[in-house]
C-alpha positions in Angstrom: 134.3 -141.8 36.7 133.3 -138.2 35.4 134.0 -135.2 37.7 130.8 -133.7 38.6 130.3 -129.9 37.9 130.5 -127.7 40.8 127.5 -125.7 41.4 127.4 -121.9 40.7 127.5 -119.4 43.1 125.1 -116.8 43.0 127.2 -114.3 42.0 128.5 -116.5 39.0 124.9 -116.9 38.4 124.1 -113.2 37.9 127.3 -112.7 35.9 126.4 -115.2 33.8 123.0 -114.1 33.1 123.9 -110.6 33.1 126.9 -111.7 30.1 124.0 -113.7 28.0 121.7 -110.3 28.3 124.8 -108.0 27.4 125.2 -110.4 24.1 121.8 -110.4 23.4 121.7 -106.5 23.2 124.8 -106.7 21.3 123.1 -109.2 18.6 120.1 -107.1 18.6 121.8 -103.6 18.3 123.4 -104.9 15.3 119.7 -104.9 14.0 120.1 -101.3 13.5 120.9 -102.1 10.0 117.3 -103.4 9.0 115.5 -100.5 10.8 117.7 -98.4 8.6 117.2 -100.3 5.7 113.6 -100.7 5.9 113.4 -97.2 7.4 114.5 -95.6 3.9 112.8 -98.0 1.7 109.5 -97.8 3.1 110.0 -94.2 3.8 111.1 -93.8 -0.2 108.0 -95.6 -1.2 105.6 -93.9 0.9 106.7 -90.6 0.1 106.7 -91.8 -3.9 103.2 -93.1 -3.7 102.0 -89.9 -2.5 103.6 -88.0 -5.1 102.2 -90.4 -7.9 98.8 -90.1 -6.1 99.2 -86.8 -6.4 99.7 -86.7 -10.1 97.2 -89.2 -10.8 99.3 -91.6 -11.8 97.4 -94.9 -12.4 99.6 -97.5 -10.5 101.1 -95.6 -7.8 101.5 -99.1 -5.8 104.1 -99.9 -8.0 106.7 -98.2 -6.2 106.4 -100.9 -3.5 108.1 -103.2 -5.6 111.2 -101.3 -4.1 110.7 -103.7 -1.2 111.5 -106.7 -3.1 115.4 -106.2 -3.1 115.1 -105.3 0.4 113.5 -108.5 1.2 116.5 -110.4 -0.4 118.9 -108.1 1.3 117.2 -108.8 4.7 117.3 -112.5 4.1 121.1 -112.7 2.9 122.3 -110.3 5.6 120.4 -112.1 8.4 121.7 -115.6 7.4 125.1 -114.0 7.3 124.9 -112.7 10.5 123.3 -116.2 12.0 126.6 -117.9 10.8 129.1 -115.6 12.4 127.4 -115.2 15.2 129.5 -116.1 18.4 127.0 -116.7 20.9 122.8 -117.0 20.3 120.8 -116.5 23.5 117.2 -117.1 24.1 116.5 -113.6 23.7 118.0 -113.9 20.3 115.7 -116.7 19.6 112.6 -114.6 20.8 113.6 -111.7 18.8 113.8 -114.1 15.6 110.3 -115.6 15.8 109.3 -112.1 16.5 110.5 -110.5 13.3 109.8 -113.9 11.6 106.3 -114.0 12.1 106.1 -110.3 11.4 107.5 -110.9 8.0 105.0 -113.7 7.7 102.0 -111.4 8.6 103.3 -108.6 6.0 103.5 -111.0 3.4 100.2 -112.6 4.0 98.7 -108.9 4.1 100.0 -108.3 0.7 98.9 -111.6 -0.9 95.6 -111.2 0.2 95.5 -107.6 0.2 92.9 -107.8 -2.9 90.2 -109.2 -0.3 90.2 -105.4 1.2 91.1 -103.5 -2.3 94.6 -103.3 -1.0 93.6 -100.8 1.7 96.6 -102.0 3.9 98.3 -98.9 5.3 96.7 -98.9 8.8 96.7 -102.6 9.2 100.5 -102.8 8.3 101.4 -100.1 10.5 99.5 -101.6 13.5 101.4 -104.7 12.7 104.5 -102.6 12.7 103.8 -101.7 16.4 104.4 -104.9 18.1 108.0 -106.3 16.9 109.2 -102.6 17.2 107.8 -102.0 20.7 108.8 -105.4 22.0 112.6 -105.2 20.5 112.7 -101.8 22.6 111.7 -103.9 25.8 114.1 -106.6 24.9 116.8 -104.0 24.1 115.7 -101.8 26.7 115.9 -99.0 24.2 113.1 -96.2 25.1 113.1 -94.9 21.5 112.2 -98.2 20.0 109.3 -98.3 22.5 108.1 -94.8 21.4 108.8 -96.1 17.9 106.2 -98.8 18.4 103.5 -96.3 20.0 104.1 -94.3 17.1 103.2 -96.9 14.6 100.2 -97.8 16.7 98.9 -94.1 16.8 99.6 -93.6 13.1 97.7 -97.0 12.5 94.7 -95.6 14.1 94.9 -92.5 12.1 95.1 -94.0 9.1 92.0 -95.8 9.5 90.6 -92.1 9.6 92.3 -90.3 6.6 92.0 -90.6 2.9 94.3 -92.9 1.2 96.8 -90.3 -0.1 97.0 -89.0 3.5 97.8 -92.6 4.7 100.8 -92.1 2.7 102.0 -89.2 4.9 100.9 -90.6 8.0 102.9 -93.7 7.1 106.0 -91.8 6.4 105.9 -90.1 9.8 105.6 -93.7 11.3 108.3 -95.1 9.6 110.7 -92.2 10.3 109.8 -91.8 13.9 109.4 -95.6 14.5 112.5 -96.9 12.4 114.7 -94.0 11.0 115.4 -92.4 14.2 115.7 -95.2 16.7 117.7 -97.1 13.9 120.0 -94.3 13.9 120.2 -94.1 17.8 120.8 -97.6 18.1 123.5 -97.6 15.5 125.3 -94.7 17.3 124.7 -96.5 20.7 126.4 -99.9 19.3 129.6 -97.7 18.3 129.6 -96.7 22.2 129.2 -100.7 23.3 
């Protein structure tokens, strides 16, 4: 005969839930690495594309090839973190699904960008708004929420601007949406 499990007291249930939320926050806070990696890669790409457009370079889009090593690093690092994670919560699964869906959307936009003459800046900025702000909600970290709002506003502005200026707006969005929150998140992680 197996022993029956004792029901949890309300306080034990609350403590367990609180502990799971804190672990999920620690796991997501470790994602500051990704915000910083992608923030710098995309910021450098936007700045370089703008400079190359101003110099009348025929293929300024080639700077976006910088994202290929970033994808490889992201996949490698996330698999490595998945193997060493102490616990994985429901919020971790939601975050993984959110960012994986985001990656699939971005890949699809790039793969079929020729259908809209590769005028992707505004659409990509709008798509970036969702996982960034939702990650901020999951973490209860307002700089990411505001970063998502900035992506949204910059996406709208990009619809109204010529292609060259869209890179400047994209740079502003990346700095305020990924880099600033990424550094703040990394500093917060040191204090946890």
